[in-house]
C-alpha positions, 0 to 999 in steps of 0.5 A, a space after each residue: 168167242 160167237 155170240 161174245 159181244 152179248 156177253 159183253 153189252 149184256 154185262 154192262 146191261 144187267 151192271 144198271 141192275 145192281 143195287 135194285 131191288 125190283 125191276 121195272 118194265 123199263 129194265 127188262 125192256 133194256 135188257 131185251 133191246 139189247 139181246 135182240 140188237 147182240 143176236 141180230 148182229 151175230 146173224 141169229 135168225 130172227 125167229 129164235 130172237 124173236 122167241 127168246 126175248 119174248 121169253 125172257 120179257 114175259 119170264 121177268 115180268 110175270 115171275 115172283 123173284 126168290 125172297 132177297 135176290 137183287 133184281 141183277 141176279 133175278 135177270 141174269 138167272 132167266 137170261 141164262 136159263 132162256 139161253 141154254 134152252 135156245 142152244 139145246 143139249 149137246 149131241 150125245 157122243 158115248 165113249 164106245 164103239 161107233 162111227 161118225 161120218 162129217 159133212 159140209 161144203 168145202 172150206 167149214 174144217 172138216 178135215 181139221 176137225 176130223 182130226 182133231 175129234 180123234 184126238 179128243 177122243 184119244 185122250 178118253 182111252 179110245 183109239 180112232 182112226 181117221 178115214 179120208 174119202 175127199 177125192 175132189 180137192 187137191 191136197 185133202 190126203 196131205 192135209 189129213 195125214 199131217 193132221 192125224 200124224 199131228 193128233 198120232 191117231 190111226 189114218 187111212 186114205 188113198 191119194 191114187 183112188 178116185 172113187 170115195 165110196 171104196 176109200 171108205 169100204 177099205 178103210 173101215 176094213 183097214 182100220 178094223 180094230 179101231 175104236 171110233 171110225 171118223 170118216 172125212 168126206 168131200 164138200 163142193 163150194 156149193 150143194 151141188 147135186 153131186 155132191 148129194 150124190 156122194 155123200 148119200 152112198 158113202 153114207 150107205 156104206 158106212 152105216 154111221 152111228 152119227 152123222 155131224 155136219 161141220 159149220 164155219 162159224 162165219 157161215 150167217 144166214 146160209 147155214 140153214 139152208 145148207 143144215 137143211 140140204 144135209 139134213 134131208 139127203 143124211 139126217 143130220 145128228 149134230 153139228 161141229 162149230 169151227 174157227 171160233 178162235 177170230 171175229 166170227 159172228 157164229 149165230 147161223 149156226 144156231 139156225 142150223 141146230 134149230 132148222 136140223 131139230 140137232 144139238 151142238 156137239 164140238 167147237 173148233 177154238 184154234 189152229 192146233 188139234 187139241 184147239 177143240 171143246 166138246 159143247 157143253 151149254 151151261 158151261 158155254 153160256 156160263 162163260 158167255 155171261 161172265 160166270 165162269 166154266 170150272 170144268 173146262 178150266 180144270 180140263 185145260 190145266 190137267 193137259 197143261 201140267 201133262 204137255 209141261 211135264 211138272 210134277 204136281 208138287 212144283 204147281 201151286 196156282 195159290 203161290 202164282 195168283 198171290 204173285 210170290 213167284 221167282 224167275 224160275 216159277 215163272 218160266 214154268 207158269 208161263 209153260 203151262 199157261 202157254 199150253 192151257 190157251 190164250 189168256 183171255 180163253 182162261 180168264 173166260 172160265 174163271 167165275 168172276 174173272 171173265 168180261 170187265 176184269 180182262 179190260 183191266 189187263 194189259 194188252 201184252 199180260 203174259 203174251 210169251 210166244 214159244 220164240 220168246 220163251 226160247 230166248 227167255 231160257 237161254 237168258 235165264 241159263 245165264 243167270 246165277 241163281 241168286 239172280 233167279 231168285 231175286 230179279 228186282 236187284 238185277 243191274 246195269 251191270 249184270 244186265 251186260 254180264 247176263 247178255 253177253 253170257 246168253 248171246 243175246 241182247 241187253 234189250 232182251 234181257 230188259 224184255 225178260 226183266 220186264 214181262 215178271 215184273 208185268 206178270 207179278 203186277 198182273 197176279 198181284 190184281 188176282 191177289 186173294 183169288 188163290 186161298 182155299 177159303 175165298 173159293 170155297 165162298 165163289 163156289 158157294 156163291 156161284 151154287 146157291 149156298 151163299 145166302 146172298 148174290 147168286 144164293 137161294 136161287 136154286 135150280 139145275 145145272 152150271 153156275 146156279 147149281 
């Protein structure tokens, strides 16, 4: 994730403040130094880093913490608020009829983002359409068509035309019944005059309500000049940051936001059409600092339940977290969790579960691909009901019979049983988190009403209430 190194290093530095009731200049300097190191290594602009660190240092030394608030929680809140302020608000995207123009260099992820955004709008009850105007890149039409088919949204493009402006004009006419038009434009390997001229012509024809700049998270300091050029040309209202599922540093995107005086609209977190998140600064920074993002978690759970075709009566998070499950339960849960995305991302959204707790889990915890899921299902079809209910009672002779009946190997059967034991052990680490009383207590603390911890810190949105 973008700036993930900041989150992990800051958590370590803040943990050194545990047990302290007052904060010293040396403590503040340690926190600020860690922030500067992490942000600079993530390609965040130097001027932004210095402004942020100065604000944190001034507030930490001059503001008086609420009575009874530990030093760690006091500094954590200041860091949280200043990071949210640095990143800024989310781009305003009303759920109504609109035209969105996408700009960016070749390889930034515009075509993929267009389909992802269309999918996102479709989940909000709107009818989107993607108009592909890229006549420069070979394969752009085919890629866009395939992506929109996967997203199950309307698409217009003309592979025989060499006039992107005419494609844009005709595309709007042909998709007039759509609520949201997303116009994907051509990119180049660099900011060339013909690219700017072309996008300015398209912008005049489509008259967009919103223009978004699509940036690869790995762009680095080059984002600043790129953002300025596009902003001077068509006016940039927001930024889409792509490819956040890799090792990209992501800091350059913050410079682009600052340079265009805009905001972040979406985050691309993977290769599938549903690997996109509406950017929400409070939840994003909260997740970064290991404090969770319950709103994003709830959205993923709802999506996973729809995709897994699980009835609400069959989905019992409390039972799962307490580790009371059979092989049948495990199968449903694995399918649902697989649809929620990588486990590391999901854990980041649960208050208290991100950061260090992830490091305590086995490297292959819940690492179940679709191929392995299929093999597991075939094996389980050859088991008796009793074996599915009590898998720990399965012995060598039963393993041999199950492997023969399923047409798989004994090694695969043992792998399924090992996976069951691994999940059982992993879930037991979360034991107690699933109870309603515990969740209420945790939410009370995170929301500022628990008396201790984050309690008494008041404030606006995010984990601090």
